[in-house]
KEKE-3310 file (N, C-alpha, C; in steps of 0.2 Angstrom, whole numbers, plus 5000, padded with zeros to 4 digits):
npx = (5169:5154:5138:5123:5109:5092:5081:5068:5058:5060:5056:5043:5038:5040:5031:5019:5018:5018:5006:4996:4994:4989:4998:5003:5010:5017:5021:5030:5035:5053:5060:5048:5048:5057:5051:5039:5045:5051:5039:5035:5031:5033:5032:5029:5020:5011:5006:5000:4990:4982:4977:4969:4960:4954:4948:4939:4931:4925:4918:4909:4902:4896:4888:4880:4873:4866:4857:4850:4843:4834)
npy = (5086:5095:5094:5091:5102:5099:5104:5117:5114:5100:5097:5101:5092:5080:5082:5083:5070:5063:5067:5060:5048:5039:5037:5025:5019:5004:4993:4978:4963:4959:4950:4947:4952:4945:4932:4934:4936:4923:4916:4919:4932:4946:4960:4969:4980:4979:4966:4969:4979:4970:4962:4970:4975:4963:4960:4971:4969:4956:4960:4969:4960:4952:4961:4965:4952:4951:4962:4957:4946:4952)
npz = (4980:4975:4983:4974:4974:4976:4963:4962:4954:4953:4967:4967:4957:4964:4975:4969:4964:4976:4982:4976:4983:4998:5013:5023:5037:5043:5056:5058:5066:5068:5055:5048:5034:5028:5029:5022:5009:5008:5006:4993:4991:4982:4981:4995:4997:4986:4990:5002:4998:4990:4999:5007:4998:4995:5007:5008:4997:5001:5012:5007:4998:5008:5015:5004:5002:5014:5013:5002:5008:5015)
capx = (5163:5149:5132:5118:5103:5086:5078:5061:5054:5060:5052:5036:5036:5039:5026:5013:5017:5016:4999:4992:4994:4989:5003:5002:5016:5015:5027:5030:5041:5059:5059:5042:5049:5060:5046:5035:5049:5051:5033:5034:5029:5039:5031:5025:5015:5006:5002:4995:4985:4978:4973:4964:4955:4950:4944:4934:4926:4922:4913:4904:4898:4893:4883:4875:4870:4862:4852:4846:4839:4828)
capy = (5087:5098:5091:5095:5103:5097:5110:5118:5110:5093:5097:5102:5086:5075:5084:5081:5063:5060:5069:5055:5042:5040:5034:5021:5016:4998:4990:4971:4960:4958:4944:4947:4954:4939:4927:4935:4934:4916:4913:4921:4939:4950:4967:4969:4985:4976:4961:4972:4982:4965:4959:4975:4975:4957:4961:4976:4965:4951:4964:4971:4954:4950:4966:4964:4946:4953:4966:4953:4942:4955)
capz = (4975:4978:4983:4970:4977:4972:4961:4964:4949:4956:4973:4965:4954:4969:4980:4965:4964:4983:4984:4973:4987:5005:5015:5029:5040:5046:5059:5059:5070:5064:5051:5044:5027:5025:5029:5016:5003:5007:5003:4986:4991:4979:4983:5001:4996:4982:4994:5007:4994:4988:5005:5009:4993:4995:5013:5007:4993:5005:5017:5002:4996:5014:5016:4998:5004:5020:5010:4998:5012:5018)
cpx = (5157:5142:5127:5112:5097:5082:5071:5057:5054:5056:5045:5033:5035:5033:5019:5012:5015:5009:4994:4990:4992:4994:5002:5008:5014:5022:5026:5036:5047:5058:5053:5043:5052:5056:5041:5039:5050:5045:5031:5031:5034:5038:5026:5019:5010:5002:4997:4989:4980:4974:4968:4959:4951:4945:4938:4928:4922:4916:4907:4899:4894:4887:4878:4870:4865:4856:4847:4841:4833:4822)
cpy = (5090:5094:5095:5096:5101:5104:5111:5114:5102:5092:5097:5095:5080:5076:5082:5074:5060:5062:5064:5049:5044:5035:5031:5018:5010:4995:4983:4969:4959:4951:4943:4948:4947:4933:4928:4934:4926:4912:4916:4928:4943:4957:4967:4974:4982:4970:4964:4975:4976:4962:4964:4975:4969:4957:4965:4972:4960:4954:4966:4966:4952:4955:4966:4958:4947:4957:4962:4948:4945:4956)
cpz = (4978:4978:4979:4974:4973:4970:4963:4960:4951:4962:4971:4962:4959:4974:4976:4965:4971:4985:4980:4977:4994:5007:5022:5031:5044:5049:5060:5063:5065:5061:5047:5036:5024:5024:5023:5009:5002:5005:4997:4986:4988:4982:4989:5000:4992:4986:4999:5004:4992:4993:5007:5004:4993:5002:5012:5002:4997:5009:5012:5000:5002:5015:5010:5000:5009:5017:5006:5002:5015:5014)
residu = (UNK:UNK:UNK:UNK:UNK:UNK:UNK:UNK:UNK:UNK:UNK:UNK:UNK:UNK:UNK:UNK:UNK:UNK:UNK:UNK:UNK:UNK:UNK:UNK:UNK:UNK:UNK:UNK:UNK:UNK:UNK:UNK:UNK:UNK:UNK:UNK:UNK:UNK:UNK:UNK:UNK:UNK:UNK:UNK:UNK:UNK:UNK:UNK:UNK:UNK:UNK:UNK:UNK:UNK:UNK:UNK:UNK:UNK:UNK:UNK:UNK:UNK:UNK:UNK:UNK:UNK:UNK:UNK:UNK:UNK)
# end
């Protein structure tokens, strides 16, 4: 059976979708994914995004508090 080629339209659509995101590659020690799943983490991507957002908000709150003290 012949392998289907990806059409130019599909390639363009995939490129357009990928351009909506920044991509970060993270390496963890073996077993980290299983450990996260054991602790109820369904989506590692969503979990990392949530942690980053929480850290940014915490820093922003800290910075805002420093400004209000002055």
